[in-house]
C-alpha positions in Angstrom: 2.6 -28.0 -7.5 0.6 -31.2 -7.4 -0.9 -30.3 -4.0 -2.1 -27.0 -5.5 -3.8 -28.9 -8.4 -5.4 -31.3 -5.9 -6.7 -28.3 -3.9 -8.0 -26.5 -7.0 -9.8 -29.7 -8.1 -11.3 -30.2 -4.7 -12.5 -26.6 -4.6 -13.8 -26.3 -8.2 -14.2 -29.8 -9.5 -14.1 -30.3 -13.3 -14.1 -26.5 -13.8 -10.8 -26.2 -12.0 -8.7 -26.5 -15.2 -9.9 -24.8 -18.3 -8.0 -24.6 -21.6 -4.4 -25.9 -21.4 -4.3 -26.7 -17.7 -4.7 -23.1 -16.7 -6.2 -23.1 -13.2 -9.1 -21.0 -12.1 -7.7 -17.8 -10.5 -7.7 -18.0 -6.7 -9.8 -14.9 -5.9 -9.4 -15.3 -2.1 -5.6 -15.0 -2.4 -6.0 -12.0 -4.7 -8.3 -10.3 -2.3 -5.9 -10.9 0.6 -3.0 -9.6 -1.5 -5.0 -6.5 -2.4 -6.1 -5.9 1.2 -2.4 -6.1 2.4 -1.4 -3.7 -0.4 -4.2 -1.3 0.7 -3.0 -1.4 4.3 0.5 -0.6 3.1 -0.7 2.3 1.0 -2.8 3.7 3.8 0.1 3.6 6.2 2.3 5.4 3.6 -0.4 8.0 3.1 -0.6 8.7 6.9 3.2 9.0 7.0 3.2 11.4 4.1 0.5 13.5 5.7 2.5 13.7 9.0 5.6 14.7 7.1 3.7 17.4 5.2 2.2 18.7 8.4 5.6 18.8 10.1 7.1 20.5 7.1 4.5 23.2 7.1 5.0 23.8 10.8 8.8 24.0 10.4 8.5 26.5 7.5 6.1 28.6 9.5 8.4 28.7 12.5 11.4 29.6 10.4 10.0 32.6 8.5 11.4 36.1 9.1 8.1 37.1 10.8 8.4 34.4 13.4 11.6 35.9 14.9 13.4 32.5 14.8 15.7 33.4 11.9 18.6 35.7 12.2 18.1 39.0 10.4 20.8 40.6 8.4 21.6 44.3 9.3 22.6 46.6 6.5 
């Protein structure tokens, strides 16, 4: 904890601690956190797109008109 305070003081000087010792938000860390989250969401989105595409192909290949499903005879 003390090392963080020293770091914040070195980076921001007297403006590092405003109010009741609340440090200045570390925007660099927040940007990194948000970039990582963006990458995760983009990957999830790509996976969902592939699943949707696969599902559409599977449904299309298993329709009665495709000939891949057994037909009941009366």
